[in-house]
N, C-alpha and C positions, 0 to 999 in steps of 0.2 A: 804432528808435523812429520814430514818425510824423513827427517834424520833419525827418528825413532822407529821407523818401520824395519822389520827384520824378516818378514815372511813375504813370499811372492804374492799371496792373496792380498796382503795389506798394500803391496805396491800397485797391484791392479786397481784396487778400489781408489787409492790416491790418485792414479793416472786418470781416472774417470771424472773425479771430482775437482782436481786442480785446474786452474785456468790454463788456457792456451797461451803459449809464448810466441811473440811475433817480434821480428827484428828486421831493420833495413841495413844491410851490411855495407853495401856500396851505393851511394846516393843515386836513386832512381834506376838502379841496374840489378841489384841482387837483394832479394827478400826471403826471409825465412819463416815458416810457421812450424813451430816446435810444440812437443808435448801433446801429441796425439794419445788418446787412450790406448793402453796395450791391447793389441789384437784388433783394433778398430780403425776405419778410415773416416769416420764421421768428423766433420769440422766442428770445432767448439766456437762458442759465441765470439770469443776474442779473435779467432781465425777469420770469421766471417766479416767482423768489423775491419780488420786489417786488410782483407782482400778488397773490400769496398773502398778503403783509402787508396790502395795501390791503383785501383781501377781509375778513380777520379782524379788523383794527383799526378799519376804517371802515364797510364795507358791512354787516356783521352787526349793528353797534350802530344802524343805521338802515335796516332793511329796506325802508322806503318811500322812501328817497332816490332821486331821479331821476338816472340816469347817462347822460352823453353821451361817446362814444368817437370821437375824431377822429384820423385818419391823416394823416401829413405826409411829404413827400419832399424831397430836396435838389433843386437845379435842374439836375442833370446829364443827365436824360433828356428825352424829348419830354413835352409837357404830358399827352397822352392816357396814355402809359405811367406818368407819375408819378401821375395821378389814380387809375389802377387799382391801382397798387402801394401807394399810401397806403391806399386802402380795404381791400386785403388785410391790411395791417398791423393796422388797427383790428379787422378781423374776427377776426384771430388772438387779440388781446387779450380780445375779447368771448368768443370760444370758450373760452379759459382760464379766464376768470372763471366762466363757466357750468359748466365741468367741476369746479372747486373746490367750487362751491355745491350740486352734485348736484341734488337736487329743489327747492331754494330758488329761488323765481322772483325774480330781480333785475329792478328796473325799469330796465333798459336801454332808454332811449327812442329813442336814435338812435345809429347807427354810420355814420359819413360820412368823407369825404375832402376835404382842402383841397389836395391835391397839393403843389406847391411854392409855393403862393400866399402862405403866412404864414410866412416863415422866422424862427427865433429869432435866427439868427446870420448873418453874411455867408457866402455861398457861395464865397468865394475862397480858402478854407483847408480843409485835411483836417479839422480840429477844428471848424470852422463847418459843413461839410456833414454831419458826424456828429451834431451837435446838431439838425440839420434833418430828419434821418431818424428820425423819432420818432411815438410815439402819445401823444396827450393825453387824459387821462381827467378829466372835469369831474363832481363830484358835488354836487348841490343837495339839502341837507337837506329832509326832508318838513316842510311847514307846512300844518296843516289850513286849509281855506277859512273855516271857522267854528270857534268853541270846541268842543272835543271833547264836552262834555255835550250841546250843541245838536245836534251831528251824530248822536249815539247816540239822542236823542229822535226825530229825523227818520226814523232807520233803523227804529225801533220802531213807527212809525205804521202802522196797518193790520195789525199782527201780532196773532194771537189768542194769548191766554195758553195755556200748556199745562203739564201736570203729567207728570213722568217718574217711573214707579214701578220700582224696582229690587227684584227678589226674589233671595234666596240659594238 
């Protein structure tokens, strides 16, 4: 078990074999994929299952929602390495969401990295570092700038009426 690990090599092995951790922090708006393997961006089976659930439970119910994907790292690597790795993790999550959606155009506005700058937990334990090796997905529900009838009226300005004739 992780509590008995004292060497970095043991922690690396544990991080590869242990399951991915997924959490919904704020209903329908903040999701976390945690415990990526050390030094890797590959999604674990549990991450893929959770992304699929997010896609079908949240993103399909609001196709206009704005999505922000942020990658994070623990503090064990250099700043430049952590920044690149965290971005790769975010890109893997984005790639998987787009694969699930097929032709559906998700509004993924930003895919970015915070590296090791915003830890969720202390980096002085195996479990703390596992929580910090994560991807955060923030979903902002769509809110129109104006009431929908007003938007539709504006969109129709300048349009010429037309008739469609269908013959059998």
